C-alpha positions in Angstrom: 22.6 -81.2 -21.1 20.5 -79.2 -18.7 17.3 -81.0 -19.8 19.0 -84.4 -19.0 20.0 -83.2 -15.5 16.5 -82.0 -14.8 15.1 -85.4 -15.9 17.6 -87.2 -13.7 16.6 -85.1 -10.8 12.9 -85.7 -11.4 13.5 -89.5 -11.6 15.5 -89.5 -8.4 13.0 -87.7 -6.2 11.5 -90.8 -4.7 15.0 -92.1 -3.9 16.0 -88.8 -2.5 12.9 -88.6 -0.2 13.3 -92.2 0.9 17.0 -92.5 1.4 18.1 -88.9 2.3 15.4 -86.3 3.1 13.7 -88.3 5.9 16.9 -89.0 7.7 18.3 -85.5 7.1 15.2 -83.8 8.5 15.0 -86.2 11.5 18.7 -85.6 12.4 18.3 -81.9 12.0 15.3 -81.9 14.3 17.2 -83.9 16.9 20.2 -81.6 16.6 18.3 -78.3 17.1 16.1 -79.8 19.8 19.2 -80.9 21.8 21.0 -77.6 21.1 18.1 -75.3 22.1 17.3 -77.3 25.2 21.0 -77.2 26.3 21.1 -73.4 25.8 18.1 -72.8 28.0 18.7 -75.4 30.6 19.0 -74.0 34.1 22.0 -76.0 35.2 24.2 -75.8 32.0 26.4 -72.9 31.0 27.2 -73.7 27.4 27.6 -71.8 24.2 26.2 -72.2 20.8 27.6 -75.0 18.8 29.8 -73.5 16.0 28.7 -74.7 12.5 32.2 -76.1 11.9 31.9 -78.5 14.9 29.9 -80.9 12.8 31.9 -82.1 9.8 28.8 -83.6 8.1 26.9 -80.3 8.3 29.8 -78.3 6.9 29.7 -80.6 3.9 26.0 -80.0 3.5 25.1 -83.5 4.5 23.1 -82.5 7.6 24.0 -82.6 11.3 25.6 -85.7 12.6 23.7 -86.9 15.6 26.8 -88.6 17.1 28.9 -85.5 16.6 26.3 -83.1 18.0 25.7 -85.4 21.0 29.3 -85.5 21.9 29.7 -81.8 21.6 26.6 -81.1 23.8 27.9 -83.3 26.5 31.2 -81.3 26.7 31.0 -78.6 29.3 34.2 -77.0 27.9 32.7 -76.1 24.5 34.2 -72.9 23.2 31.9 -70.1 22.0 33.0 -68.6 18.6 31.3 -65.4 19.7 33.2 -65.1 23.0 36.8 -64.8 21.8 37.6 -68.5 22.5 36.5 -68.3 26.1 34.0 -70.7 27.7 30.5 -69.4 27.1 28.6 -67.6 29.8 25.2 -68.6 30.8 22.6 -67.6 28.2 20.2 -64.7 28.6 17.0 -64.7 26.6 18.3 -62.0 24.3 21.5 -63.9 23.6 19.3 -66.9 22.7 17.2 -64.7 20.4 20.2 -63.2 18.5 21.9 -66.6 18.0 18.6 -68.2 17.0 18.2 -65.5 14.4 21.8 -66.3 13.2 21.0 -70.0 13.1 18.0 -69.4 10.9 20.0 -67.2 8.5 22.8 -69.8 8.4 20.3 -72.6 7.6 18.7 -70.5 4.9 22.0 -69.7 3.3 23.1 -73.4 3.5 19.9 -74.5 1.7 20.7 -72.1 -1.2 24.3 -73.2 -1.3 23.4 -76.9 -1.4 20.6 -76.3 -3.8 18.2 -78.4 -1.8 14.7 -79.0 -3.3 12.0 -76.5 -2.3 10.0 -79.0 -0.3 13.1 -79.9 1.7 13.9 -76.2 2.4 10.4 -75.5 3.6 10.3 -78.6 5.8 13.8 -77.9 7.2 13.0 -74.2 8.0 9.7 -75.3 9.7 11.7 -77.8 11.9 14.3 -75.2 12.9 11.6 -72.6 13.7 9.6 -75.2 15.7 12.6 -76.3 17.7 14.3 -72.9 18.3 11.2 -70.8 18.7 7.8 -72.5 19.2 9.0 -75.1 21.7 10.7 -72.5 23.9 8.4 -69.4 23.4 7.0 -69.4 26.9 10.4 -69.9 28.4 11.8 -67.0 26.5 8.9 -64.8 27.6 9.1 -65.8 31.3 12.9 -66.1 31.8 13.8 -64.3 35.0 15.9 -61.2 34.5 16.1 -61.3 30.7 12.8 -62.6 29.2 10.3 -60.6 27.4 8.2 -60.0 30.5 11.2 -58.9 32.5 12.4 -56.4 29.9 8.8 -55.2 29.6 8.8 -54.5 33.3 11.9 -52.4 33.0 10.5 -50.5 30.0 7.3 -49.8 31.9 9.3 -48.2 34.7 11.8 -46.4 32.4 13.7 -44.2 34.9 15.3 -41.0 33.8 18.6 -41.4 31.9 21.6 -41.4 34.3 19.5 -41.6 37.4 20.1 -43.9 40.4 17.0 -45.8 39.4 18.4 -46.4 35.9 21.7 -47.7 37.4 19.9 -50.1 39.7 17.7 -51.3 36.8 20.8 -52.1 34.8 22.2 -54.1 37.8 18.9 -56.1 38.1 19.1 -57.1 34.4 22.5 -58.7 34.9 23.3 -60.5 31.6 21.5 -57.8 29.7 24.0 -55.2 30.8 27.0 -53.8 29.0 29.2 -56.9 29.2 26.7 -59.3 27.7 25.5 -56.9 25.0 28.7 -55.1 24.4 30.4 -57.9 22.4 27.6 -57.8 19.9 28.0 -54.1 19.1 31.2 -54.5 17.0 29.7 -57.3 14.8 26.4 -55.7 13.8 23.0 -57.3 14.2 21.6 -60.3 12.5 18.5 -60.5 10.4 16.5 -57.8 8.6 14.2 -57.4 11.6 17.0 -56.3 13.9 18.9 -54.0 11.5 15.8 -51.9 11.1 16.0 -50.9 14.8 19.4 -49.2 14.5 17.8 -45.8 14.4 16.0 -46.4 17.6 19.0 -46.9 19.8 20.2 -50.3 18.6 20.7 -53.4 20.7 24.3 -52.9 21.8 25.6 -50.8 24.6 24.9 -50.7 28.3 21.4 -51.8 29.0 19.2 -48.8 29.8 21.8 -46.2 28.7 20.0 -45.4 25.4 16.8 -43.8 26.8 15.1 -40.8 25.3 12.2 -38.5 26.1 8.9 -38.7 24.2 7.1 -35.6 22.9 5.3 -35.5 26.3 8.5 -35.7 28.3 8.2 -39.4 29.2 11.4 -41.4 29.5 11.3 -44.2 26.9 14.0 -46.9 27.1 14.7 -47.3 23.3 17.5 -49.8 23.8 15.3 -52.3 25.6 12.4 -51.6 23.2 14.9 -52.7 20.5 15.4 -56.0 22.5 11.7 -56.5 22.6 11.5 -55.9 18.8 14.2 -58.5 18.2 12.2 -61.1 20.2 9.0 -60.1 18.4 10.6 -60.4 15.0 11.9 -63.9 15.9 8.5 -65.0 17.3 6.8 -63.6 14.2 8.3 -66.5 12.2 5.8 -68.7 14.1 2.6 -66.6 14.4 1.1 -68.8 17.2 4.1 -67.9 19.4 3.3 -64.2 19.3 0.3 -64.9 21.6 2.8 -65.3 24.5 4.1 -61.8 23.8 0.6 -60.4 23.7 -0.3 -62.2 27.0 2.9 -60.8 28.7 2.0 -57.2 27.5 -1.5 -57.5 28.7 -0.5 -58.9 32.1 2.2 -56.2 32.6 -0.4 -53.4 31.9 -2.9 -55.0 34.3 -0.3 -55.4 37.1 0.9 -51.8 36.8 -2.6 -50.5 36.6 -3.8 -52.3 39.6 -0.8 -51.0 41.6 -2.0 -47.5 40.7 -5.5 -48.3 41.8 -4.3 -49.7 45.1 -2.5 -46.4 45.8 -5.8 -44.6 45.4 -7.6 -47.1 47.6 -5.1 -46.5 50.4 -4.9 -42.7 49.8 -1.2 -43.0 49.1 -1.4 -40.6 46.1 -3.9 -37.9 45.1 -6.3 -38.5 42.2 -4.3 -36.4 39.7 -1.2 -38.6 40.4 -3.3 -41.7 39.4 -4.0 -40.2 36.0 -0.4 -39.0 35.5 0.7 -42.6 36.2 -1.8 -44.0 33.7 -0.7 -41.4 31.0 2.9 -42.4 31.5 2.0 -46.1 31.3 0.1 -45.5 28.1 3.0 -43.6 26.5 5.5 -46.3 27.2 3.3 -49.3 26.2 2.2 -47.4 23.1 5.9 -47.2 22.2 6.3 -50.9 22.9 3.3 -51.8 20.6 4.1 -49.3 17.9 7.9 -49.9 17.7 8.7 -53.3 19.2 5.5 -55.0 18.0 5.4 -53.1 14.7 2.0 -51.5 15.4 0.3 -54.9 15.2 -3.5 -54.6 15.4 -4.0 -57.5 17.7 -1.4 -56.2 20.1 -3.1 -52.8 20.1 -6.4 -54.4 20.9 -4.9 -56.4 23.8 -3.3 -53.2 25.1 -6.7 -51.3 25.0 -8.5 -54.2 26.7 -5.9 -54.3 29.5 -6.3 -50.6 30.2 -10.0 -50.9 30.1 -9.9 -53.8 32.6 -8.3 -51.9 35.5 -9.7 -48.5 34.6 -13.3 -49.7 34.7 -13.0 -51.8 37.9 -15.1 -49.0 39.5 -16.0 -45.3 39.0 -12.7 -44.1 40.5 -10.9 -43.6 37.2 -13.6 -41.4 35.8 -13.5 -39.3 39.0 -9.7 -39.0 39.0 -9.6 -38.1 35.3 -12.0 -35.2 35.9 -9.8 -34.0 38.8 -6.7 -34.2 36.6 -8.4 -32.2 33.8 -9.4 -29.6 36.4 -5.8 -29.1 37.6 -4.7 -29.0 34.0 -7.2 -26.3 32.9 -6.7 -24.3 36.1 -2.9 -24.1 36.3 -1.3 -26.8 34.1 -1.9 -25.1 30.8 -1.7 -21.5 31.9 0.5 -19.7 29.4 1.0 -22.8 27.3 1.1 -22.5 23.5 -1.5 -23.9 21.2 0.5 -27.0 20.3 1.1 -27.9 24.0 -2.6 -27.5 24.8 -3.6 -29.7 21.9 -1.1 -32.4 22.9 -2.0 -32.5 26.6 -5.8 -32.6 25.9 -5.3 -35.3 23.2 -3.6 -37.4 25.9 -6.5 -37.0 28.2 -9.0 -38.0 25.5 -7.0 -41.2 24.9 -7.6 -42.2 28.5 -11.2 -41.0 28.3 -11.9 -43.5 25.4 -11.0 -46.3 27.8 -13.7 -45.3 30.3 -17.0 -47.2 30.4 -18.5 -44.7 33.0 -18.3 -41.6 30.8 -21.4 -40.2 32.5 -19.6 -40.3 35.8 -16.7 -38.3 34.2 -19.3 -35.8 32.8 -20.8 -35.2 36.3 -17.5 -34.6 37.9 -16.2 -32.6 35.0 -19.3 -30.4 35.1 -18.9 -29.9 38.8 -15.3 -28.7 38.4 -16.1 -26.6 35.4 -18.7 -24.8 37.4 -16.1 -23.9 40.0 -13.7 -22.7 37.4 -16.2 -20.5 35.6 -17.9 -19.0 38.6 -14.6 -18.6 40.5 -12.8 -17.2 37.4 -10.1 -19.8 37.9 -9.7 -21.0 34.3 -6.2 -20.7 33.0 -7.4 -20.3 29.4 -10.8 -20.0 27.9 -9.5 -21.4 24.6 -8.3 -24.5 26.4 -11.7 -24.9 28.1 -13.5 -24.7 24.8 -11.0 -27.0 23.1 -11.7 -29.7 25.8 -15.4 -29.4 25.3 -14.9 -29.7 21.5 -12.9 -32.9 21.9 -15.6 -34.4 24.2 -18.2 -33.4 21.7 -16.3 -35.1 18.9 -16.0 -38.3 21.0 -19.5 -38.5 22.4 -21.8 -36.3 20.3 -23.7 -33.1 21.0 -26.0 -34.5 23.7 -23.0 -35.2 25.9 -21.7 -31.7 25.9 -24.9 -29.7 25.5 -25.0 -28.8 29.2 -21.3 -27.9 29.2 -21.8 -25.5 26.3 -24.9 -24.2 28.0 -22.7 -23.2 31.0 -20.4 -21.2 28.8 -23.5 -19.5 27.3 -24.9 -18.7 30.7 -21.6 -17.0 31.7 -21.7 -14.9 28.6 -25.3 -13.8 29.2 -24.6 -13.2 32.9 -21.8 -10.8 32.0 -24.1 -8.9 29.7 -26.8 -8.9 32.4 -24.3 -7.5 35.0 -23.3 -4.7 32.6 -26.9 -3.8 32.0 -27.6 -3.8 35.7 -24.7 -1.5 36.4 -25.9 0.9 33.7 -29.4 0.7 35.2 -28.1 1.7 38.7 -26.1 4.6 37.3 -29.2 5.9 35.5 -31.3 5.9 38.7 -32.2 9.3 40.1 -33.9 10.3 43.4 -33.4 6.9 44.8 -34.8 6.6 48.3 -32.6 5.5 51.2 -33.1 1.8 52.1 -32.8 1.5 55.9 -31.4 -2.0 55.6 -28.2 -0.4 54.2 -27.5 1.1 57.6 -25.9 -2.1 58.6 -23.2 -1.3 55.9 -22.7 2.3 57.1 -25.5 3.5 54.9 -23.8 2.5 51.7 -25.5 0.0 49.4 -23.7 -3.3 49.0 -22.4 -3.9 45.5 -23.6 -7.3 44.4 -22.6 -9.2 41.3 -24.9 -12.0 40.3 -24.4 -14.9 38.0 -27.8 -16.0 36.6 -27.6 -19.8 35.8 -30.0 -22.0 33.9 -31.6 -24.7 36.1 -30.9 -27.5 33.6 -27.2 -26.7 32.9 -25.5 -26.3 36.3 -24.9 -28.6 39.3 -26.7 -27.9 42.5 -26.8 -29.0 46.1 -30.5 -28.3 46.6 -29.5 -26.6 49.9 -31.9 -24.2 51.5 -30.7 -20.5 51.4 -29.1 -19.3 54.6 -30.1 -16.1 56.4 -28.0 -13.3 54.8 -27.0 -10.0 56.4 -29.7 -7.4 56.1 -27.6 -5.1 53.7 -26.8 -8.0 51.4 -30.5 -9.0 51.3 -31.4 -5.5 50.3 -28.9 -5.5 47.4 -30.2 -8.9 46.2 -33.8 -7.7 46.4 -32.9 -4.7 44.2 -31.3 -7.0 41.6 -34.3 -9.4 41.7 -36.8 -6.5 41.1 -34.7 -5.3 38.1 -34.3 -8.8 36.6 -37.9 -9.9 36.9 -39.1 -6.6 35.5 -36.7 -6.9 32.5 -37.3 -10.7 31.9 -40.9 -11.5 32.7 -42.1 -15.0 33.4 -38.9 -16.1 35.1 -38.1 -17.2 38.6 -34.9 -16.7 40.6 -33.8 -19.1 43.3 -30.7 -18.0 45.3 -27.9 -20.4 45.8 -26.2 -19.0 48.9 -24.0 -22.0 49.3 -22.0 -21.2 46.2 -21.1 -17.5 46.6 -18.2 -15.4 47.8 -17.8 -12.0 49.3 -15.3 -9.2 50.0 -15.6 -7.7 53.5 -13.4 -5.2 55.3 -12.1 -6.2 58.7 -11.2 -3.3 61.0 -9.0 -4.1 64.1 -7.8 -2.0 67.0 -4.4 -0.3 66.5 -1.3 -2.1 67.6 0.5 -0.9 70.7 2.2 2.4 70.2 0.0 3.3 67.2 -3.2 5.2 66.8 -4.1 4.0 63.3 -6.7 1.2 63.1 -5.7 -1.8 61.1 -7.7 -2.8 58.1 -7.7 -6.0 56.0 -9.9 -6.9 53.1 -11.0 -10.5 53.6 -12.0 -12.8 50.6 -14.5 -15.3 52.1 -17.4 -17.5 51.1 -20.9 -16.4 51.6 -21.3 -18.6 54.6 -18.1 -17.1 56.2 -19.5 -13.7 55.5 -22.7 -14.5 57.3 -20.8 -15.8 60.3 -18.4 -12.8 60.6 -21.1 -10.2 60.3 -22.7 -11.5 63.5 -19.6 -10.4 65.5 -20.3 -6.7 64.6 -22.6 -6.7 67.6 -21.1 -9.3 69.9 -17.6 -10.5 70.8 -18.5 -14.1 71.6 -21.1 -16.6 70.3 -21.8 -20.3 70.7 -22.2 -22.8 67.9 -25.9 -23.0 68.6 -26.4 -19.2 68.4 -24.5 -19.0 65.1 -26.6 -21.9 63.7 -29.9 -20.4 64.7 -29.1 -16.9 63.3 -27.6 -18.1 60.0 -29.5 -21.4 59.2 -26.3 -22.7 57.6 -26.4 -26.6 57.3 -24.6 -28.2 60.3 -21.6 -29.8 58.5 -21.0 -26.7 56.4 -21.3 -24.5 59.5 -18.6 -26.5 61.3 -16.4 -26.5 58.3 -16.6 -22.8 57.7 -16.1 -22.0 61.4 -13.0 -24.2 61.7 -11.6 -22.4 58.6 -11.9 -19.1 60.5 -10.0 -20.5 63.4 -6.9 -22.0 61.7 -3.5 -20.8 63.1 -2.7 -18.9 59.9 -6.1 -17.2 59.6 -7.4 -17.0 63.1 -10.1 -14.4 62.7 -12.0 -16.2 65.5 -10.9 -17.9 68.6 -12.4 -21.3 69.4 -13.1 -22.1 73.0 -12.4 -25.8 72.8 -9.0 -27.4 72.2 -8.2 -29.4 69.1 -9.2 -29.1 65.5 -12.9 -30.1 65.8 -15.8 -28.4 67.5 -16.9 -30.0 70.8 -20.6 -29.3 70.7 -23.4 -26.7 70.7 -21.9 -24.9 73.7 -18.5 -24.5 72.1 -17.7 -20.7 71.9 -16.2 -18.5 69.2 -14.8 -15.1 70.0 -13.7 -12.2 67.9 -9.8 -12.1 67.7 -8.8 -8.5 68.0 -5.1 -9.6 67.9 -5.3 -11.0 64.4 -2.3 -9.9 62.3 -1.3 -10.4 58.7 1.4 -8.9 56.4 -1.1 -8.8 53.6 -3.8 -6.2 53.2 -5.9 -8.5 51.2 -6.4 -11.9 52.9 -8.1 -15.0 51.3 -9.5 -17.4 53.8 -9.3 -20.9 52.4 -11.7 -23.7 53.4 -10.5 -26.7 55.3 -11.5 -30.2 54.2 -14.6 -31.8 55.7 -12.3 -34.3 57.4 -10.3 -31.6 59.1 -13.5 -30.0 60.2 -14.6 -33.1 62.0 -17.5 -33.8 59.7 -18.3 -36.7 57.5 -18.9 -37.1 53.8 -20.7 -40.4 53.9 -24.3 -40.7 52.7 -24.2 -37.7 50.4 -27.4 -36.9 48.7 -28.1 -36.3 45.1 -28.3 -33.0 43.2 -27.0 -32.2 39.7 -28.6 -29.1 38.3 -29.6 -25.8 39.8 -32.7 -23.6 39.8 -32.2 -20.5 37.7 -30.6 -18.1 40.0 -27.2 -17.0 41.3 -25.2 -16.1 44.3 -23.4 -13.0 45.3 -19.9 -13.2 44.1 -18.3 -16.1 42.3 -16.4 -18.5 44.5 -18.6 -21.6 44.5 -18.1 -24.7 46.5 -19.9 -27.4 44.5 -18.1 -30.1 46.5 -20.3 -29.5 49.5 -22.5 -32.2 51.0 -25.7 -32.9 49.0 -23.7 -32.4 45.8 -23.3 -36.2 45.7 -19.8 -35.8 44.2 -16.7 -36.6 46.3 -13.2 -36.4 44.7 -11.5 -39.8 44.9 -14.7 -41.8 45.5 -15.0 -45.2 43.8 -18.8 -45.3 43.8 -21.2 -44.0 41.2 -22.8 -40.7 42.5 -26.5 -41.0 43.4 -27.5 -38.4 40.9 -25.8 -40.3 38.1 -27.5 -43.5 39.1 -30.8 -41.7 38.9 -30.0 -40.4 35.5 -29.0 -43.8 34.3 -32.4 -45.2 35.3 -34.2 -42.6 33.2 -31.8 -43.0 30.2 -32.2 -46.8 30.3 -35.9 -46.7 30.5 -36.2 -44.2 27.7 -33.9 -46.3 25.5 -36.0 -49.4 26.2 -39.2 -47.7 25.4 -37.8 -46.1 22.2 -36.5 -49.5 21.0 -39.7 -51.4 21.8 -41.8 -48.7 20.2 -39.8 -49.1 16.9 -39.6 -53.0 17.0 -43.0 -53.7 18.7 -41.8 -57.2 19.7 -38.3 -58.3 20.8 -36.8 -61.1 22.9 -34.8 -60.3 26.0 -31.3 -61.0 24.7 -31.8 -58.8 21.6 -33.2 -56.0 23.7 -30.2 -56.1 26.1 -27.8 -56.1 23.2 -29.5 -53.1 21.5 -29.8 -51.1 24.7 -26.1 -51.7 25.5 -25.2 -50.6 22.0 -27.2 -47.4 22.2 -26.0 -46.4 25.7 -22.3 -47.4 25.4 -21.4 -43.8 24.6 -22.3 -42.8 28.2 -22.2 -46.0 30.3 -22.4 -49.8 29.9 -25.5 -51.1 31.7 -25.3 -54.6 33.2 -27.8 -57.2 32.1 -29.2 -57.2 35.7 -29.8 -53.5 35.6 -31.6 -53.8 32.2 -33.8 -56.6 33.6 -34.8 -54.5 36.6 -35.8 -51.5 34.4 -37.8 -53.9 32.1 -39.7 -55.3 35.1 -40.4 -51.7 36.2 -41.8 -50.8 32.7 -43.9 -53.9 32.7 -45.4 -52.9 36.1 -46.2 -49.5 34.7 -47.7 -51.1 31.6 -45.3 -49.8 29.0 -44.4 -53.4 28.1 -45.9 -56.8 28.4 -44.6 -60.4 28.2 -45.7 -62.7 25.3 -48.1 -65.3 26.5 -46.4 -68.1 24.6 -42.7 -67.1 25.3 -42.1 -65.2 28.6 -38.7 -64.0 27.3 -40.3 -62.0 24.5 -41.6 -58.5 25.2 -44.3 -56.6 23.4 -44.8 -52.8 23.4 -48.1 -51.6 24.7 -49.4 -48.6 22.8 
C-alpha cells in the first residue's frame, strides 16, 4: 500500500509543481512581503497577523491574498500577543521576535502538511528573504530600537541604577519595560534566543540587567541579549549579517574619534583617553563574543575599527605610555598577582592595535627612566612583567634596551655599595678646601652609572655645580675610572636631585632657628646655593653663574616662587618672568608645617616657556647625576606627553632601520622590483612601525645616491644591489 502511495506521489509531482507549488509560493511571498512592509512602515501602527486570520493558511493551503490584503488594510487589527488590544507601533526587537516566531510557525506547518522537501526549502527561502533580507538595513538603522541604536546604548553602558541608566531607558522608548515585559511570561522563541537566558534574558526593563565585567566595566547584558537575537535572525541570511558588522565598525569608529577629539582639545588627560579605549574594547568584545557568537569576521572588523582611529596619528602610542606609567607608579601598588596580570594584559590588547610601536617604546623608555632613577615604581615585579609581555609581542630586540636599564640599575647599586665601602676604608684623607662651602663636611653623593646606549638623554650641557658638589663628584669619578679602566663618564646634571637644608631666622618670640630639609632638583639646588652669599639676584646673574638652559632656568625659578613653596620672592607680578632684569630675593619669611619639603616642578606652560621645536635625543652618555629624581621630559628630549607627532629621534631611528632593512633584503635577493621591495620591507618592519610607500621610496633614492643600489637599465622599477 505504501509503495503505491509513493508511486502516486512521484507521478503527481509535475502536476503539483504546475498547479499548486508555483501559486502557493507566489502567494506566500506576497503575503510576507505585505505583512513585513506593514509592520515596519512609519505611518502604520499595526500588529502581526494572527495565523488564524487566514482560513486558507490554517488548512495548509497557503495564504489567501484576498484575505491577507483585507486584513492589512484594517487599522483595527487585534494583536494576539497584546491581550486583545490594538497593537502598538513596532520596535525593531518586536519585529525580530515575531519574525523568529513566523519562521518557526512556517517550519512546523511544513512538517504538519508533509510538504515536499523542495517546497519546504523554497518556502523558507522566501520567508527569510521577505522578513529578513529585504528589511535588514531598516532593522539595523531604525531609530531608538535598531541594532545601531542598541549598540550605542551598550557602548555607553552606565552603572546599574544610575541617573544615566534611567535616562538611557527613557531614550529607548519601546525597548523599555512595557514593550519587553509582555514577552517575559511567554518565554523566548527559537533556539538562538533561549540560549541567552543565562546572560540576562530579553525580558525586563531595558537596561536593568547590567553586570560588571572582571575589570569592573558595566556591561548591559539585557541589551546584548537583544543584539544576539537580531544576530541569530540575520544569521539565517548570511549576507544580511554584513549590515551588523558595518554598524559595529561604525559605532567603534565614532566613539573612538570622540575620544581623540577630547585629546585634541585638551578636554581630558592622556590617561583618560586610554581608560576610555579600554572600556570601549571591553564592551565591544562582549558584543562580539556574546551577541555575535565570537564570529571571526566580526572580530576582524572590530580590530580594524580600533586600528583605524588609534593610528590616525602618534597620539595613541603616547597616551598608552602615559597610562602605563600611572599604572606602574600608583595604579598597581599593593595589587595581587592576578590583578597585575589582568591589567597588563588589557594594556597589551591595545598595544597590539598600534602601528607606531616604536613611538610607544620611546615614551615608555622615557617614563621607565623616571621611575627607576626616581625610585617611583610601585612594584618591580609588575615592571618586569610588563617588559616580558612586550618581549613576547615584539621580540628581544624591542625590549633589549629596557632590560639593559634594569641591569644598569642593579650594577649601579652594587657600584654605590662598593664606593661607600671604599670611603669608609680611607685613612689619612686630606681636607679638600672645596668642602668649606658645605661647612667643611664632604657632600654625600649617590651616582647612577648608566650605559650610553640604553637610556634617554637630552644632550644638555652640564650646568655649573656648587663647589662642594663638584668636589664630591670628582672623588667618585677618580674612584670609578681607577676601578674600571677604559671608560668615560659624562655627567647629566639635568636629571639629578638633591637634599639641602634650609636655615631660616627664628620666628618672633623665639630664639631657635627654623630648619627645613628641601627635596629639589639639581638645577634648583644650583640656584638656591647662590643665595648663601647674596639676598637678591637677577635672572641674568643666575643664568651666568649656573649656565642652566634658558627655558629650564625659568621653569625652575618659577617653581621656587609658587605661593605654596615660596622659597624665593619674584620682583615682577604674574606667573611668568618679565626679563633679564627681573629680580629674585631670598624669602626669610617662608613657613611650612613639614620639616621635609618637596619642591615640585611647574609645567613649561605655567613657567611661560614653550615646548615647540623640541630637539632630538634618545640615549645618554655613560654617566650619572647626583641623586635620582630625573626630569626626562625637559626640552631637547623630543618627547612631549599628549603630542600627536612622531618625535624627531624616532623619525631618525626609522630612517636608519628602513635603510638597513632595504640593504639587508637587496643583499639577499640581489635584484627586486619596487613593489616587491616595499611589501617585504613593510612585512619586516611592521613589528615596530608601518612605513609609507613614499617613505620607502625616499630611502631607496638616498641609497641609490650613496651607491648601495642601482636601477636596472631596461626597467627603471627594478633595483640591483651593488656589492
